[in-house]
C-alpha positions as CSV (number, residue, x, y, z in Angstrom):
1,M,75.6,103.6,112.6
2,T,77.8,100.1,112.9
3,A,80.1,99.4,110.1
4,P,79.8,95.9,109.0
5,W,83.5,96.3,108.1
6,P,86.3,97.6,109.2
7,Y,88.3,100.3,107.5
8,L,91.5,103.0,107.8
9,A,90.5,106.4,105.6
10,P,90.7,110.2,106.2
11,P,88.4,111.1,108.9
12,G,84.7,111.3,107.7
13,E,81.1,110.4,108.1
14,L,79.5,107.6,107.2
15,V,76.4,108.3,105.6
16,E,73.1,105.9,104.5
17,P,73.6,106.0,100.6
18,A,70.2,106.5,98.7
19,T,70.5,103.7,96.0
20,P,73.1,101.2,95.4
21,L,76.4,101.8,93.1
22,T,76.9,99.3,90.4
23,I,79.9,97.6,90.6
24,G,81.9,96.4,87.4
25,V,85.1,94.3,87.3
26,L,88.3,94.6,85.2
27,V,90.1,92.0,84.7
28,T,93.3,92.4,81.9
29,A,94.6,89.1,80.7
30,H,97.9,88.3,78.7
31,D,99.0,85.0,78.6
32,V,97.4,83.7,81.1
33,A,94.4,81.6,79.7
34,P,95.2,78.4,82.2
35,L,94.5,80.9,85.5
36,L,91.8,83.0,83.6
37,P,88.9,80.3,85.0
38,A,90.2,80.6,88.2
39,A,89.8,84.3,88.3
40,L,86.4,84.6,87.0
41,Q,85.3,82.2,88.8
42,S,86.1,84.2,91.7
43,V,84.3,87.2,90.8
44,F,81.1,85.1,90.1
45,A,81.7,83.8,93.4
46,Q,80.7,87.2,95.3
47,T,78.7,87.4,97.8
48,R,78.0,91.0,96.3
49,P,77.5,90.0,92.2
50,P,78.8,92.4,90.1
51,D,76.8,94.6,87.7
52,Q,79.6,93.9,84.7
53,V,82.3,92.3,84.0
54,V,84.7,92.6,81.3
55,V,88.1,91.0,79.9
56,C,90.5,92.8,78.2
57,D,92.6,90.3,75.6
58,D,95.7,92.0,74.9
59,A,97.1,89.6,72.3
60,S,97.5,87.2,74.0
61,S,99.1,84.3,72.5
62,D,97.0,81.0,74.4
63,D,93.4,80.1,74.6
64,V,91.8,83.2,75.9
65,D,88.6,81.9,73.7
66,G,88.3,78.4,75.4
67,A,89.3,79.7,79.4
68,L,86.1,82.0,78.6
69,R,83.5,79.7,77.0
70,P,82.1,79.1,80.3
71,F,81.4,82.4,81.4
72,R,80.8,84.1,77.9
73,D,77.0,84.6,79.1
74,R,78.6,86.7,81.7
75,V,81.6,88.1,80.4
76,R,82.2,91.0,77.8
77,L,85.3,90.5,75.7
78,V,87.3,92.9,74.3
79,R,90.4,92.7,72.6
80,H,94.1,94.4,71.1
81,P,94.9,92.7,68.0
82,A,98.5,93.7,69.1
83,Q,100.0,93.9,72.6
84,R,99.7,97.7,73.8
85,G,100.4,97.0,77.3
86,E,98.7,97.1,81.1
87,G,98.0,100.7,80.6
88,A,96.1,100.4,77.5
89,A,94.2,96.9,78.6
90,K,92.8,98.6,81.0
91,N,91.8,101.8,79.7
92,T,89.9,99.4,76.7
93,A,88.3,97.9,79.7
94,V,87.0,101.2,81.1
95,A,85.7,102.4,78.5
96,A,83.8,99.1,78.0
97,L,81.9,99.5,81.3
98,D,79.7,102.3,82.5
99,T,79.7,101.3,85.9
100,D,79.8,103.9,89.3
101,L,82.7,102.0,90.3
102,V,85.1,100.3,88.7
103,V,87.3,97.1,90.6
104,V,91.0,95.8,88.8
105,L,91.7,92.3,88.7
106,D,95.2,90.8,87.2
107,G,93.7,87.9,85.3
108,D,95.8,85.8,86.8
109,D,94.8,86.4,90.2
110,E,91.8,86.0,92.7
111,M,89.6,87.9,95.1
112,A,88.1,85.9,97.9
113,S,84.0,86.1,97.9
114,Q,82.9,89.1,100.1
115,R,85.8,91.7,98.4
116,L,82.5,93.5,96.5
117,E,80.8,93.2,99.4
118,A,82.9,95.1,101.4
119,L,83.9,98.0,98.6
120,G,80.7,98.6,97.8
121,W,79.8,99.0,101.5
122,L,82.6,101.2,102.0
123,A,82.2,102.9,99.0
124,E,78.1,103.7,99.7
125,H,78.8,104.7,102.9
126,R,81.7,107.2,102.6
127,P,80.7,108.8,99.3
128,D,83.6,111.2,99.9
129,L,86.0,108.5,99.2
130,T,87.4,107.4,95.1
131,L,89.8,104.9,95.9
132,L,89.3,101.9,97.9
133,T,91.4,98.6,98.8
134,T,91.9,95.4,100.4
135,T,94.9,93.8,102.2
136,W,96.1,90.5,100.3
137,E,97.3,86.9,101.1
138,A,100.1,85.6,98.2
139,F,99.4,82.0,97.3
140,G,101.3,79.7,94.5
141,P,104.7,77.7,94.4
142,G,107.1,78.8,97.0
143,V,105.1,81.5,98.8
144,E,106.5,82.1,102.4
145,A,104.9,83.6,105.4
146,T,105.2,86.7,105.8
147,D,104.8,89.3,108.9
148,W,104.4,92.3,106.5
149,S,100.9,93.8,106.1
150,L,99.5,96.9,104.4
151,A,97.3,97.5,106.9
152,D,100.0,98.3,109.6
153,H,101.3,101.2,106.6
154,F,98.4,102.5,105.5
155,P,98.2,106.2,105.0
156,T,95.2,108.1,106.8
157,T,96.5,111.3,106.8
158,D,98.8,113.1,104.1
159,Q,98.0,110.7,101.6
160,R,99.0,112.9,98.9
161,A,102.1,112.8,100.3
162,A,101.8,109.2,100.7
163,I,100.9,108.6,97.3
164,L,104.4,110.1,95.8
165,R,107.0,107.5,97.9
166,W,104.7,104.5,97.0
167,N,101.6,102.8,95.8
168,F,99.7,102.0,99.0
169,L,96.1,100.8,96.8
170,P,96.6,97.0,95.2
171,A,94.3,96.5,93.0
172,P,91.6,99.1,93.9
173,A,87.6,100.1,93.2
174,M,87.5,103.6,91.8
175,R,84.9,106.1,91.2
176,R,84.8,105.6,87.4
177,T,84.1,109.1,86.7
178,A,87.4,110.8,89.1
179,L,89.4,107.9,87.0
180,L,87.9,109.3,83.5
181,E,88.3,112.5,84.8
182,A,91.9,112.0,86.0
183,G,92.6,110.6,82.6
184,G,92.8,106.9,82.9
185,F,95.9,105.1,82.6
186,D,99.1,106.2,80.9
187,E,99.1,103.8,78.0
188,T,103.1,105.2,77.3
189,L,104.3,102.9,80.6
190,R,105.0,99.1,80.0
191,Y,105.1,98.9,83.7
192,G,103.6,100.4,86.3
193,P,101.3,102.5,85.0
194,D,99.0,102.1,88.5
195,W,101.0,104.4,90.7
196,E,101.0,107.1,88.0
197,C,97.6,106.8,87.3
198,Y,96.6,107.0,91.2
199,L,98.7,110.3,91.7
200,R,96.9,112.0,89.0
201,M,93.7,111.2,91.4
202,F,95.2,112.5,94.1
203,L,96.4,115.8,93.1
204,R,92.7,116.4,91.9
205,G,91.7,115.7,95.9
206,A,91.0,112.0,95.4
207,A,90.7,109.7,99.3
208,A,91.8,106.5,99.7
209,A,90.5,103.8,102.3
210,L,91.5,100.5,103.4
211,V,89.3,97.7,104.4
212,P,92.2,95.7,106.3
213,V,90.5,92.1,105.3
214,P,92.7,90.3,102.8
215,L,90.2,89.6,100.0
216,Y,92.4,89.8,97.7
217,R,94.2,86.7,96.8
218,Y,97.7,87.3,94.5
219,R,99.3,84.6,92.7
220,Q,103.0,84.2,92.4
221,W,104.6,82.3,90.1
222,S,107.0,82.5,87.2
223,G,105.1,83.9,84.6
224,Q,104.0,86.7,85.8
225,Q,104.8,90.1,85.1
226,T,106.4,91.0,88.5
227,A,109.1,88.2,88.4
228,D,111.0,89.9,86.2
229,R,112.7,91.7,88.6
230,E,115.3,94.3,86.1
231,R,111.9,94.6,84.4
232,V,110.4,95.8,87.3
233,L,112.7,98.1,89.2
234,A,113.5,100.1,85.8
235,G,109.7,100.6,85.1
236,R,109.5,102.1,88.5
237,V,112.1,104.1,88.4
238,R,110.4,104.7,84.5
239,V,106.8,106.0,86.5
240,A,109.0,108.0,89.5
241,E,110.1,110.3,86.5
242,M,107.2,110.9,85.4
243,I,105.7,111.5,88.9
244,A,108.8,113.9,89.2
245,A,108.1,115.5,86.1
246,N,104.4,116.3,86.7
247,A,103.7,120.3,86.4
248,L,100.6,119.6,89.1
249,L,103.3,119.3,92.3
250,E,103.6,121.8,94.7
251,P,107.2,122.9,95.8
252,D,106.6,120.5,98.9
253,D,105.5,117.5,96.7
254,R,108.4,117.7,94.3
255,R,110.8,117.3,97.1
256,I,109.0,114.1,97.7
257,A,108.6,112.8,94.3
258,D,112.5,113.9,94.2
259,R,113.3,111.3,97.0
260,S,111.1,108.6,96.2
261,L,113.1,109.3,92.5
262,W,116.2,108.7,93.9
263,E,115.3,105.7,96.2
264,L,114.0,104.0,93.4
265,R,117.4,104.5,91.0
266,Y,119.0,103.6,93.8
267,E,117.7,100.3,94.2
268,Y,118.1,99.8,90.3
269,W,121.7,100.4,90.6
270,T,122.5,98.2,93.2
271,W,120.3,95.4,91.1
272,R,122.9,96.1,88.1
273,L,126.0,96.4,90.2
274,D,125.1,93.1,91.7
275,H,125.1,92.1,88.4
276,G,127.9,93.4,87.1
277,A,126.1,95.7,84.6
278,A,126.8,99.0,86.3
279,T,128.7,101.8,84.8
280,R,130.7,104.5,86.2
281,P,129.2,107.4,84.8
282,E,125.5,106.0,86.6
283,S,127.1,105.7,89.9
284,L,128.8,109.0,89.1
285,A,125.2,110.7,88.5
286,L,124.0,108.8,91.9
287,L,126.6,110.4,93.7
288,R,126.5,113.6,92.6
289,S,123.0,114.2,93.4
290,G,123.1,114.6,97.3
291,C,120.6,112.6,97.8
292,T,122.6,110.0,100.0
293,S,124.8,109.8,103.0
294,G,127.1,107.6,104.4
295,R,127.4,103.8,103.5
296,R,125.4,104.6,100.3
297,T,128.3,107.8,99.7
298,A,131.2,105.2,99.8
299,L,129.4,102.4,97.9
300,L,128.9,105.0,95.1
301,A,132.0,106.8,95.7
302,L,133.9,103.0,95.3
303,A,132.0,102.2,92.5
304,T,132.6,105.1,90.3
305,V,136.8,104.0,90.4
306,A,136.4,100.6,91.0
307,P,133.1,98.7,90.3
308,G,134.3,95.0,90.3
309,L,135.5,96.1,93.9
310,A,132.2,97.9,94.8
311,R,130.5,94.9,93.8
312,R,132.2,92.4,96.2
313,W,132.7,94.7,98.8
314,R,128.0,94.8,98.7
315,A,128.2,91.0,99.0
316,R,130.0,90.7,102.0
């Protein structure tokens, strides 16, 4: 059998599907009404149309109803009267879907026209795969070209260890049953619930694949959640703390998770140091953790006695 789509995945056999899978698109929206029509237009321009589309409005202050008006006969809208965060919005949308696959789309992003076709084909022909994604292209004001590609870094072996280090699954398609069995998204996380959720899916035996074609369109703009660098870094630390505390981790898992947590804490600490916010106790705690060496050790040691001097040294 010749695959119409290239893909990277753990070894497995392509099979001929008995029946096509149903596909639902989950769109989250919080104060992105001006961008929501473009996101939905990209959904309804797919070469493989979705079977269901759900938009969860997480207590937006802008005109979501107006944004959805051209699509109201094709979209189910569910609402939170008060903002509950990304994880809760995704859970609410998933509960409103009953499709085999759930495909994530942030309300300020878009999909290339063949994304559902590619993800649906791969999910049908590789039923052993639980999560499937594609590479992406960034667009928006000031976007600069980059040589970095997820295809060069996507793990096809030991994915359980890889997900403990980083979230390599942007806006994936997920088998809805597997997502629900893993418990869905953690609603206490205000930023980055995806990584922690996917980790729980891998702990239950999930396998993932990548179609190395840029079929997701990631919008970069000043109003997006990830534009707030401090909140992003603090949120990643919180997610890594939850992952490291997961009771299902094996000893080898825990060593990887602890190292990943230290790296994220260090990244957040350097941001705070650069902005004059790092404290001596923070520096000392990282220094005593035993996860560093060389230049990092010297910088942390200096910051415990002279934060200002450490900041100037790092700036040089």
